[in-house]
TORKOL-4160 file (C-alpha; in steps of 0.2 Angstrom, whole numbers, padded with zeros to 4 digits, m for minus):
397
<pt num="1" X="m0266" Y="m0100" Z="0123"/>
<pt num="2" X="m0270" Y="m0081" Z="0127"/>
<pt num="3" X="m0268" Y="m0077" Z="0109"/>
<pt num="4" X="m0282" Y="m0089" Z="0104"/>
<pt num="5" X="m0293" Y="m0083" Z="0118"/>
<pt num="6" X="m0291" Y="m0065" Z="0113"/>
<pt num="7" X="m0295" Y="m0070" Z="0095"/>
<pt num="8" X="m0311" Y="m0079" Z="0100"/>
<pt num="9" X="m0317" Y="m0065" Z="0110"/>
<pt num="10" X="m0314" Y="m0053" Z="0096"/>
<pt num="11" X="m0324" Y="m0064" Z="0084"/>
<pt num="12" X="m0338" Y="m0065" Z="0097"/>
<pt num="13" X="m0340" Y="m0047" Z="0096"/>
<pt num="14" X="m0346" Y="m0048" Z="0078"/>
<pt num="15" X="m0359" Y="m0061" Z="0081"/>
<pt num="16" X="m0367" Y="m0055" Z="0097"/>
<pt num="17" X="m0382" Y="m0044" Z="0095"/>
<pt num="18" X="m0379" Y="m0025" Z="0097"/>
<pt num="19" X="m0390" Y="m0017" Z="0110"/>
<pt num="20" X="m0403" Y="m0005" Z="0103"/>
<pt num="21" X="m0396" Y="0009" Z="0113"/>
<pt num="22" X="m0379" Y="0006" Z="0104"/>
<pt num="23" X="m0387" Y="0005" Z="0086"/>
<pt num="24" X="m0387" Y="0020" Z="0075"/>
<pt num="25" X="m0402" Y="0031" Z="0077"/>
<pt num="26" X="m0413" Y="0033" Z="0062"/>
<pt num="27" X="m0418" Y="0050" Z="0057"/>
<pt num="28" X="m0437" Y="0052" Z="0058"/>
<pt num="29" X="m0449" Y="0062" Z="0048"/>
<pt num="30" X="m0467" Y="0065" Z="0054"/>
<pt num="31" X="m0481" Y="0076" Z="0048"/>
<pt num="32" X="m0497" Y="0083" Z="0054"/>
<pt num="33" X="m0512" Y="0082" Z="0042"/>
<pt num="34" X="m0526" Y="0094" Z="0047"/>
<pt num="35" X="m0544" Y="0089" Z="0047"/>
<pt num="36" X="m0549" Y="0105" Z="0038"/>
<pt num="37" X="m0540" Y="0099" Z="0023"/>
<pt num="38" X="m0541" Y="0080" Z="0025"/>
<pt num="39" X="m0546" Y="0077" Z="0007"/>
<pt num="40" X="m0531" Y="0086" Z="m0001"/>
<pt num="41" X="m0519" Y="0082" Z="0013"/>
<pt num="42" X="m0522" Y="0063" Z="0012"/>
<pt num="43" X="m0522" Y="0063" Z="m0007"/>
<pt num="44" X="m0505" Y="0072" Z="m0007"/>
<pt num="45" X="m0497" Y="0062" Z="0006"/>
<pt num="46" X="m0503" Y="0045" Z="0002"/>
<pt num="47" X="m0491" Y="0042" Z="m0013"/>
<pt num="48" X="m0477" Y="0049" Z="m0002"/>
<pt num="49" X="m0479" Y="0038" Z="0014"/>
<pt num="50" X="m0463" Y="0029" Z="0011"/>
<pt num="51" X="m0454" Y="0046" Z="0015"/>
<pt num="52" X="m0462" Y="0047" Z="0032"/>
<pt num="53" X="m0459" Y="0038" Z="0048"/>
<pt num="54" X="m0476" Y="0043" Z="0056"/>
<pt num="55" X="m0492" Y="0053" Z="0051"/>
<pt num="56" X="m0502" Y="0063" Z="0063"/>
<pt num="57" X="m0520" Y="0066" Z="0059"/>
<pt num="58" X="m0523" Y="0083" Z="0067"/>
<pt num="59" X="m0541" Y="0079" Z="0072"/>
<pt num="60" X="m0545" Y="0078" Z="0090"/>
<pt num="61" X="m0550" Y="0092" Z="0102"/>
<pt num="62" X="m0557" Y="0091" Z="0120"/>
<pt num="63" X="m0575" Y="0096" Z="0124"/>
<pt num="64" X="m0580" Y="0105" Z="0139"/>
<pt num="65" X="m0585" Y="0089" Z="0148"/>
<pt num="66" X="m0568" Y="0081" Z="0145"/>
<pt num="67" X="m0574" Y="0070" Z="0131"/>
<pt num="68" X="m0565" Y="0069" Z="0115"/>
<pt num="69" X="m0571" Y="0076" Z="0098"/>
<pt num="70" X="m0566" Y="0069" Z="0082"/>
<pt num="71" X="m0567" Y="0084" Z="0070"/>
<pt num="72" X="m0560" Y="0074" Z="0056"/>
<pt num="73" X="m0571" Y="0059" Z="0056"/>
<pt num="74" X="m0557" Y="0046" Z="0056"/>
<pt num="75" X="m0570" Y="0032" Z="0054"/>
<pt num="76" X="m0574" Y="0038" Z="0037"/>
<pt num="77" X="m0565" Y="0041" Z="0020"/>
<pt num="78" X="m0553" Y="0047" Z="0015"/>
<pt num="79" X="m0545" Y="0043" Z="0032"/>
<pt num="80" X="m0550" Y="0024" Z="0032"/>
<pt num="81" X="m0540" Y="0020" Z="0016"/>
<pt num="82" X="m0526" Y="0032" Z="0021"/>
<pt num="83" X="m0524" Y="0024" Z="0038"/>
<pt num="84" X="m0525" Y="0007" Z="0031"/>
<pt num="85" X="m0511" Y="0011" Z="0018"/>
<pt num="86" X="m0500" Y="0019" Z="0031"/>
<pt num="87" X="m0501" Y="0003" Z="0042"/>
<pt num="88" X="m0497" Y="m0008" Z="0027"/>
<pt num="89" X="m0481" Y="0003" Z="0024"/>
<pt num="90" X="m0477" Y="0002" Z="0043"/>
<pt num="91" X="m0479" Y="0021" Z="0045"/>
<pt num="92" X="m0485" Y="0025" Z="0062"/>
<pt num="93" X="m0502" Y="0032" Z="0064"/>
<pt num="94" X="m0503" Y="0043" Z="0079"/>
<pt num="95" X="m0517" Y="0056" Z="0080"/>
<pt num="96" X="m0516" Y="0073" Z="0089"/>
<pt num="97" X="m0527" Y="0079" Z="0103"/>
<pt num="98" X="m0525" Y="0098" Z="0103"/>
<pt num="99" X="m0533" Y="0111" Z="0114"/>
<pt num="100" X="m0527" Y="0129" Z="0118"/>
<pt num="101" X="m0541" Y="0132" Z="0131"/>
<pt num="102" X="m0531" Y="0136" Z="0147"/>
<pt num="103" X="m0546" Y="0136" Z="0158"/>
<pt num="104" X="m0552" Y="0119" Z="0152"/>
<pt num="105" X="m0535" Y="0112" Z="0155"/>
<pt num="106" X="m0535" Y="0119" Z="0172"/>
<pt num="107" X="m0552" Y="0111" Z="0176"/>
<pt num="108" X="m0547" Y="0094" Z="0169"/>
<pt num="109" X="m0529" Y="0092" Z="0175"/>
<pt num="110" X="m0530" Y="0100" Z="0193"/>
<pt num="111" X="m0543" Y="0088" Z="0199"/>
<pt num="112" X="m0538" Y="0069" Z="0201"/>
<pt num="113" X="m0555" Y="0062" Z="0196"/>
<pt num="114" X="m0556" Y="0072" Z="0179"/>
<pt num="115" X="m0537" Y="0070" Z="0176"/>
<pt num="116" X="m0538" Y="0051" Z="0178"/>
<pt num="117" X="m0554" Y="0050" Z="0167"/>
<pt num="118" X="m0545" Y="0059" Z="0153"/>
<pt num="119" X="m0530" Y="0047" Z="0154"/>
<pt num="120" X="m0542" Y="0032" Z="0154"/>
<pt num="121" X="m0552" Y="0040" Z="0139"/>
<pt num="122" X="m0537" Y="0043" Z="0128"/>
<pt num="123" X="m0530" Y="0026" Z="0132"/>
<pt num="124" X="m0546" Y="0017" Z="0127"/>
<pt num="125" X="m0547" Y="0027" Z="0111"/>
<pt num="126" X="m0530" Y="0022" Z="0106"/>
<pt num="127" X="m0533" Y="0004" Z="0109"/>
<pt num="128" X="m0550" Y="0003" Z="0102"/>
<pt num="129" X="m0545" Y="0012" Z="0086"/>
<pt num="130" X="m0529" Y="0002" Z="0084"/>
<pt num="131" X="m0518" Y="0018" Z="0083"/>
<pt num="132" X="m0500" Y="0017" Z="0087"/>
<pt num="133" X="m0501" Y="0030" Z="0100"/>
<pt num="134" X="m0507" Y="0048" Z="0104"/>
<pt num="135" X="m0499" Y="0065" Z="0102"/>
<pt num="136" X="m0503" Y="0077" Z="0116"/>
<pt num="137" X="m0504" Y="0095" Z="0111"/>
<pt num="138" X="m0510" Y="0105" Z="0126"/>
<pt num="139" X="m0505" Y="0123" Z="0123"/>
<pt num="140" X="m0508" Y="0139" Z="0133"/>
<pt num="141" X="m0507" Y="0129" Z="0150"/>
<pt num="142" X="m0505" Y="0140" Z="0166"/>
<pt num="143" X="m0489" Y="0139" Z="0175"/>
<pt num="144" X="m0499" Y="0133" Z="0191"/>
<pt num="145" X="m0504" Y="0118" Z="0181"/>
<pt num="146" X="m0486" Y="0112" Z="0179"/>
<pt num="147" X="m0487" Y="0098" Z="0191"/>
<pt num="148" X="m0504" Y="0093" Z="0186"/>
<pt num="149" X="m0499" Y="0091" Z="0168"/>
<pt num="150" X="m0483" Y="0081" Z="0173"/>
<pt num="151" X="m0495" Y="0070" Z="0183"/>
<pt num="152" X="m0506" Y="0068" Z="0169"/>
<pt num="153" X="m0492" Y="0062" Z="0157"/>
<pt num="154" X="m0486" Y="0050" Z="0170"/>
<pt num="155" X="m0503" Y="0042" Z="0172"/>
<pt num="156" X="m0506" Y="0041" Z="0153"/>
<pt num="157" X="m0488" Y="0034" Z="0150"/>
<pt num="158" X="m0492" Y="0020" Z="0162"/>
<pt num="159" X="m0508" Y="0016" Z="0155"/>
<pt num="160" X="m0502" Y="0016" Z="0137"/>
<pt num="161" X="m0491" Y="0001" Z="0139"/>
<pt num="162" X="m0482" Y="m0002" Z="0122"/>
<pt num="163" X="m0491" Y="0012" Z="0113"/>
<pt num="164" X="m0482" Y="0028" Z="0110"/>
<pt num="165" X="m0485" Y="0044" Z="0120"/>
<pt num="166" X="m0479" Y="0059" Z="0109"/>
<pt num="167" X="m0479" Y="0077" Z="0116"/>
<pt num="168" X="m0480" Y="0093" Z="0106"/>
<pt num="169" X="m0474" Y="0108" Z="0116"/>
<pt num="170" X="m0469" Y="0126" Z="0115"/>
<pt num="171" X="m0451" Y="0133" Z="0113"/>
<pt num="172" X="m0440" Y="0140" Z="0126"/>
<pt num="173" X="m0424" Y="0151" Z="0124"/>
<pt num="174" X="m0413" Y="0159" Z="0136"/>
<pt num="175" X="m0421" Y="0174" Z="0145"/>
<pt num="176" X="m0406" Y="0185" Z="0141"/>
<pt num="177" X="m0411" Y="0183" Z="0123"/>
<pt num="178" X="m0429" Y="0183" Z="0125"/>
<pt num="179" X="m0429" Y="0199" Z="0135"/>
<pt num="180" X="m0413" Y="0207" Z="0127"/>
<pt num="181" X="m0412" Y="0226" Z="0130"/>
<pt num="182" X="m0427" Y="0225" Z="0142"/>
<pt num="183" X="m0430" Y="0221" Z="0161"/>
<pt num="184" X="m0432" Y="0202" Z="0164"/>
<pt num="185" X="m0449" Y="0200" Z="0173"/>
<pt num="186" X="m0449" Y="0191" Z="0190"/>
<pt num="187" X="m0460" Y="0177" Z="0183"/>
<pt num="188" X="m0449" Y="0174" Z="0168"/>
<pt num="189" X="m0443" Y="0157" Z="0175"/>
<pt num="190" X="m0460" Y="0150" Z="0178"/>
<pt num="191" X="m0466" Y="0138" Z="0164"/>
<pt num="192" X="m0481" Y="0126" Z="0163"/>
<pt num="193" X="m0470" Y="0112" Z="0155"/>
<pt num="194" X="m0458" Y="0103" Z="0166"/>
<pt num="195" X="m0445" Y="0097" Z="0153"/>
<pt num="196" X="m0437" Y="0084" Z="0164"/>
<pt num="197" X="m0454" Y="0076" Z="0168"/>
<pt num="198" X="m0459" Y="0077" Z="0149"/>
<pt num="199" X="m0442" Y="0069" Z="0145"/>
<pt num="200" X="m0448" Y="0054" Z="0157"/>
<pt num="201" X="m0465" Y="0051" Z="0150"/>
<pt num="202" X="m0465" Y="0056" Z="0132"/>
<pt num="203" X="m0457" Y="0044" Z="0119"/>
<pt num="204" X="m0455" Y="0059" Z="0107"/>
<pt num="205" X="m0455" Y="0078" Z="0110"/>
<pt num="206" X="m0460" Y="0089" Z="0096"/>
<pt num="207" X="m0454" Y="0107" Z="0098"/>
<pt num="208" X="m0465" Y="0119" Z="0089"/>
<pt num="209" X="m0450" Y="0129" Z="0081"/>
<pt num="210" X="m0461" Y="0140" Z="0071"/>
<pt num="211" X="m0471" Y="0156" Z="0074"/>
<pt num="212" X="m0456" Y="0164" Z="0080"/>
<pt num="213" X="m0462" Y="0182" Z="0078"/>
<pt num="214" X="m0453" Y="0194" Z="0091"/>
<pt num="215" X="m0449" Y="0181" Z="0104"/>
<pt num="216" X="m0431" Y="0183" Z="0102"/>
<pt num="217" X="m0427" Y="0201" Z="0105"/>
<pt num="218" X="m0408" Y="0198" Z="0103"/>
<pt num="219" X="m0409" Y="0192" Z="0085"/>
<pt num="220" X="m0422" Y="0205" Z="0081"/>
<pt num="221" X="m0410" Y="0219" Z="0088"/>
<pt num="222" X="m0396" Y="0212" Z="0077"/>
<pt num="223" X="m0407" Y="0214" Z="0061"/>
<pt num="224" X="m0414" Y="0231" Z="0066"/>
<pt num="225" X="m0396" Y="0237" Z="0068"/>
<pt num="226" X="m0393" Y="0233" Z="0050"/>
<pt num="227" X="m0409" Y="0240" Z="0044"/>
<pt num="228" X="m0416" Y="0224" Z="0038"/>
<pt num="229" X="m0433" Y="0217" Z="0039"/>
<pt num="230" X="m0435" Y="0203" Z="0052"/>
<pt num="231" X="m0451" Y="0193" Z="0054"/>
<pt num="232" X="m0446" Y="0175" Z="0051"/>
<pt num="233" X="m0458" Y="0160" Z="0053"/>
<pt num="234" X="m0443" Y="0152" Z="0060"/>
<pt num="235" X="m0425" Y="0157" Z="0060"/>
<pt num="236" X="m0413" Y="0143" Z="0061"/>
<pt num="237" X="m0402" Y="0153" Z="0072"/>
<pt num="238" X="m0417" Y="0154" Z="0084"/>
<pt num="239" X="m0421" Y="0136" Z="0082"/>
<pt num="240" X="m0403" Y="0131" Z="0087"/>
<pt num="241" X="m0404" Y="0141" Z="0103"/>
<pt num="242" X="m0421" Y="0133" Z="0107"/>
<pt num="243" X="m0414" Y="0115" Z="0104"/>
<pt num="244" X="m0397" Y="0119" Z="0114"/>
<pt num="245" X="m0407" Y="0125" Z="0129"/>
<pt num="246" X="m0421" Y="0112" Z="0129"/>
<pt num="247" X="m0409" Y="0097" Z="0126"/>
<pt num="248" X="m0402" Y="0100" Z="0143"/>
<pt num="249" X="m0417" Y="0092" Z="0150"/>
<pt num="250" X="m0424" Y="0082" Z="0135"/>
<pt num="251" X="m0414" Y="0068" Z="0127"/>
<pt num="252" X="m0409" Y="0073" Z="0109"/>
<pt num="253" X="m0414" Y="0056" Z="0104"/>
<pt num="254" X="m0432" Y="0061" Z="0108"/>
<pt num="255" X="m0432" Y="0078" Z="0101"/>
<pt num="256" X="m0441" Y="0082" Z="0084"/>
<pt num="257" X="m0439" Y="0100" Z="0077"/>
<pt num="258" X="m0456" Y="0107" Z="0071"/>
<pt num="259" X="m0455" Y="0113" Z="0053"/>
<pt num="260" X="m0468" Y="0124" Z="0046"/>
<pt num="261" X="m0475" Y="0124" Z="0028"/>
<pt num="262" X="m0485" Y="0140" Z="0029"/>
<pt num="263" X="m0481" Y="0158" Z="0029"/>
<pt num="264" X="m0487" Y="0175" Z="0036"/>
<pt num="265" X="m0492" Y="0191" Z="0028"/>
<pt num="266" X="m0488" Y="0207" Z="0039"/>
<pt num="267" X="m0495" Y="0224" Z="0038"/>
<pt num="268" X="m0479" Y="0234" Z="0042"/>
<pt num="269" X="m0477" Y="0252" Z="0047"/>
<pt num="270" X="m0461" Y="0260" Z="0043"/>
<pt num="271" X="m0455" Y="0275" Z="0054"/>
<pt num="272" X="m0440" Y="0286" Z="0052"/>
<pt num="273" X="m0422" Y="0278" Z="0052"/>
<pt num="274" X="m0428" Y="0261" Z="0046"/>
<pt num="275" X="m0439" Y="0256" Z="0061"/>
<pt num="276" X="m0453" Y="0244" Z="0058"/>
<pt num="277" X="m0468" Y="0238" Z="0067"/>
<pt num="278" X="m0475" Y="0222" Z="0061"/>
<pt num="279" X="m0494" Y="0217" Z="0063"/>
<pt num="280" X="m0498" Y="0199" Z="0057"/>
<pt num="281" X="m0513" Y="0199" Z="0046"/>
<pt num="282" X="m0515" Y="0180" Z="0042"/>
<pt num="283" X="m0506" Y="0164" Z="0038"/>
<pt num="284" X="m0506" Y="0157" Z="0020"/>
<pt num="285" X="m0499" Y="0142" Z="0009"/>
<pt num="286" X="m0486" Y="0146" Z="m0004"/>
<pt num="287" X="m0500" Y="0145" Z="m0017"/>
<pt num="288" X="m0506" Y="0162" Z="m0011"/>
<pt num="289" X="m0489" Y="0170" Z="m0011"/>
<pt num="290" X="m0483" Y="0166" Z="m0029"/>
<pt num="291" X="m0498" Y="0173" Z="m0038"/>
<pt num="292" X="m0498" Y="0188" Z="m0027"/>
<pt num="293" X="m0480" Y="0192" Z="m0031"/>
<pt num="294" X="m0484" Y="0190" Z="m0050"/>
<pt num="295" X="m0499" Y="0202" Z="m0048"/>
<pt num="296" X="m0488" Y="0216" Z="m0041"/>
<pt num="297" X="m0473" Y="0212" Z="m0052"/>
<pt num="298" X="m0462" Y="0208" Z="m0038"/>
<pt num="299" X="m0448" Y="0195" Z="m0038"/>
<pt num="300" X="m0447" Y="0186" Z="m0021"/>
<pt num="301" X="m0430" Y="0183" Z="m0014"/>
<pt num="302" X="m0422" Y="0172" Z="m0001"/>
<pt num="303" X="m0420" Y="0180" Z="0016"/>
<pt num="304" X="m0403" Y="0180" Z="0026"/>
<pt num="305" X="m0411" Y="0166" Z="0037"/>
<pt num="306" X="m0417" Y="0155" Z="0022"/>
<pt num="307" X="m0435" Y="0159" Z="0020"/>
<pt num="308" X="m0443" Y="0167" Z="0005"/>
<pt num="309" X="m0450" Y="0185" Z="0006"/>
<pt num="310" X="m0456" Y="0201" Z="m0004"/>
<pt num="311" X="m0464" Y="0217" Z="0000"/>
<pt num="312" X="m0478" Y="0227" Z="m0009"/>
<pt num="313" X="m0490" Y="0241" Z="m0007"/>
<pt num="314" X="m0508" Y="0235" Z="m0009"/>
<pt num="315" X="m0519" Y="0243" Z="m0022"/>
<pt num="316" X="m0538" Y="0247" Z="m0021"/>
<pt num="317" X="m0542" Y="0235" Z="m0035"/>
<pt num="318" X="m0542" Y="0216" Z="m0030"/>
<pt num="319" X="m0541" Y="0210" Z="m0048"/>
<pt num="320" X="m0526" Y="0219" Z="m0054"/>
<pt num="321" X="m0519" Y="0210" Z="m0069"/>
<pt num="322" X="m0501" Y="0204" Z="m0068"/>
<pt num="323" X="m0488" Y="0218" Z="m0071"/>
<pt num="324" X="m0476" Y="0215" Z="m0085"/>
<pt num="325" X="m0461" Y="0223" Z="m0076"/>
<pt num="326" X="m0452" Y="0215" Z="m0061"/>
<pt num="327" X="m0446" Y="0225" Z="m0046"/>
<pt num="328" X="m0435" Y="0219" Z="m0032"/>
<pt num="329" X="m0442" Y="0210" Z="m0017"/>
<pt num="330" X="m0440" Y="0224" Z="m0005"/>
<pt num="331" X="m0443" Y="0239" Z="m0015"/>
<pt num="332" X="m0459" Y="0243" Z="m0006"/>
<pt num="333" X="m0451" Y="0243" Z="0011"/>
<pt num="334" X="m0436" Y="0253" Z="0005"/>
<pt num="335" X="m0447" Y="0267" Z="m0002"/>
<pt num="336" X="m0458" Y="0267" Z="0013"/>
<pt num="337" X="m0443" Y="0269" Z="0024"/>
<pt num="338" X="m0435" Y="0283" Z="0013"/>
<pt num="339" X="m0452" Y="0293" Z="0014"/>
<pt num="340" X="m0454" Y="0290" Z="0032"/>
<pt num="341" X="m0436" Y="0297" Z="0036"/>
<pt num="342" X="m0438" Y="0311" Z="0024"/>
<pt num="343" X="m0454" Y="0319" Z="0030"/>
<pt num="344" X="m0453" Y="0312" Z="0048"/>
<pt num="345" X="m0469" Y="0302" Z="0047"/>
<pt num="346" X="m0474" Y="0284" Z="0044"/>
<pt num="347" X="m0479" Y="0273" Z="0029"/>
<pt num="348" X="m0486" Y="0256" Z="0028"/>
<pt num="349" X="m0483" Y="0241" Z="0016"/>
<pt num="350" X="m0485" Y="0222" Z="0016"/>
<pt num="351" X="m0472" Y="0210" Z="0020"/>
<pt num="352" X="m0475" Y="0192" Z="0014"/>
<pt num="353" X="m0463" Y="0178" Z="0021"/>
<pt num="354" X="m0464" Y="0159" Z="0020"/>
<pt num="355" X="m0453" Y="0143" Z="0020"/>
<pt num="356" X="m0451" Y="0134" Z="0004"/>
<pt num="357" X="m0443" Y="0117" Z="0000"/>
<pt num="358" X="m0426" Y="0124" Z="0001"/>
<pt num="359" X="m0430" Y="0131" Z="0018"/>
<pt num="360" X="m0436" Y="0114" Z="0024"/>
<pt num="361" X="m0420" Y="0106" Z="0018"/>
<pt num="362" X="m0410" Y="0119" Z="0028"/>
<pt num="363" X="m0420" Y="0113" Z="0044"/>
<pt num="364" X="m0417" Y="0095" Z="0040"/>
<pt num="365" X="m0398" Y="0099" Z="0039"/>
<pt num="366" X="m0399" Y="0109" Z="0055"/>
<pt num="367" X="m0408" Y="0094" Z="0064"/>
<pt num="368" X="m0395" Y="0082" Z="0059"/>
<pt num="369" X="m0381" Y="0094" Z="0064"/>
<pt num="370" X="m0389" Y="0096" Z="0081"/>
<pt num="371" X="m0390" Y="0077" Z="0083"/>
<pt num="372" X="m0409" Y="0077" Z="0086"/>
<pt num="373" X="m0421" Y="0063" Z="0082"/>
<pt num="374" X="m0429" Y="0071" Z="0067"/>
<pt num="375" X="m0442" Y="0084" Z="0061"/>
<pt num="376" X="m0461" Y="0086" Z="0062"/>
<pt num="377" X="m0469" Y="0095" Z="0048"/>
<pt num="378" X="m0484" Y="0106" Z="0051"/>
<pt num="379" X="m0493" Y="0104" Z="0040"/>
<pt num="380" X="m0495" Y="0092" Z="0025"/>
<pt num="381" X="m0511" Y="0098" Z="0018"/>
<pt num="382" X="m0508" Y="0098" Z="m0001"/>
<pt num="383" X="m0504" Y="0116" Z="0000"/>
<pt num="384" X="m0486" Y="0116" Z="0004"/>
<pt num="385" X="m0472" Y="0118" Z="m0008"/>
<pt num="386" X="m0474" Y="0103" Z="m0019"/>
<pt num="387" X="m0455" Y="0101" Z="m0020"/>
<pt num="388" X="m0455" Y="0096" Z="m0002"/>
<pt num="389" X="m0457" Y="0078" Z="m0007"/>
<pt num="390" X="m0441" Y="0078" Z="m0017"/>
<pt num="391" X="m0432" Y="0085" Z="m0002"/>
<pt num="392" X="m0439" Y="0071" Z="0009"/>
<pt num="393" X="m0433" Y="0058" Z="m0003"/>
<pt num="394" X="m0420" Y="0047" Z="0006"/>
<pt num="395" X="m0420" Y="0058" Z="0022"/>
<pt num="396" X="m0424" Y="0043" Z="0033"/>
<pt num="397" X="m0407" Y="0036" Z="0036"/>
C-alpha cells in the first residue's frame, strides 16, 4: 500500500502548479528613450520591441511647485503609436520621473503635505494614462532626506496597487575601494538611499552602473601602476563590486544593471612617469567617435575592461580630411607621456572611450553570472551602436 501512496504523491508533484517564487526567473531587458531624441529613439526601437521587456519614456521632470512636466509630449506622435504598439506586444510602458534638484527634493519630501501630494499626483498620472507603472529617478538627494525618501516610496507603493514602482538609484562600492590610498571621511557611511527600504517598496531597482569616472580609486590605482590609461564609462570589475555590495540589502531578483550606450571624450594632461589627469569634455554617441578616428587616421582598440577607445591630438583645422595612414589607438598618449618625462613638463591629448555592442554583450553575461534580474539600457535613441539589437536577440530567457 505504501508503494502506491508514494507513487501517487510523486505523480501529483507533476500536476500541481508551481509557485511563482519557484519558477525560473526570466531575464529582463529594459531601455530608456529620451525625450530629446524621441523621433529617432522610437523609430529605432519600434521594430525591436520584441527584444525588450519594458520601455521607459524618459520624459517627466518635477516643476518647482511639485507638479509634473511632460517634456516629451506623450499624448502626441510619435509616442502615441509607439506606446500602442508596445502594449500590443505586451511590453511594459513605464515612464521615468527624473530630477537632480536637491533643494527641490528636500522641499517636497521633507514636508508631509507636499510629499503626499506628490504621491497622489504620480499615482493619478499612471492610472489616468494607463501606464504600467512609474520609474522614480531622484538623483542628488541629501543624506538628511533619507527617511523622507523612504516614506515617499512607501506611500507611493501603497497607492499604486498592482502598478509597478521602479527605482533608479546611484551606485555604491566599499569605502575601502572608493577611498583607496586616502583617508576615509567621517561621513562616508551617510547615504540618501536606504537600500533596505528601497528593497521593500520598489518592484525593480535599476543601478546606474555607468559614469564610473574616478569613483573607484583602488581600480584606478591598479591601472596607474601599470601606466595604462583608465577612464571607463563602466568597468565590469567595478560593476561586480557594486552589485555584490548592494545585493546585501536588495534582492537580486529585483536588480537591473544600468548599461550605457554613450561614451566620453576627455582632455588628458600627461605628466612625467605616466601620470594622467582626466578632464571630461562631453558625452557622445558612437556615430561621433568612428568618423573622428578616421579623420585622425587612428585605429580604435578594445580596452582591457572591454570598451572601445583611442587617443589623438586635436589640430586647429576642424575639417581635416581623413588621413590615409593608420596609427595605433594610444599613440598620442604614448608620445605625450614620453615628452612629459623627457623634459619634465606636461602635454595634453584627447582620450575617447565608449561601449559598443560587444561591451553590452559583456555586461549581459556579467548580469547573468551575478544572478540579477537583467539590464536597463541608457539610452535607446537611435544613436547607439546599431549592432546592439543583434546582441539583444534572444536574451530574454
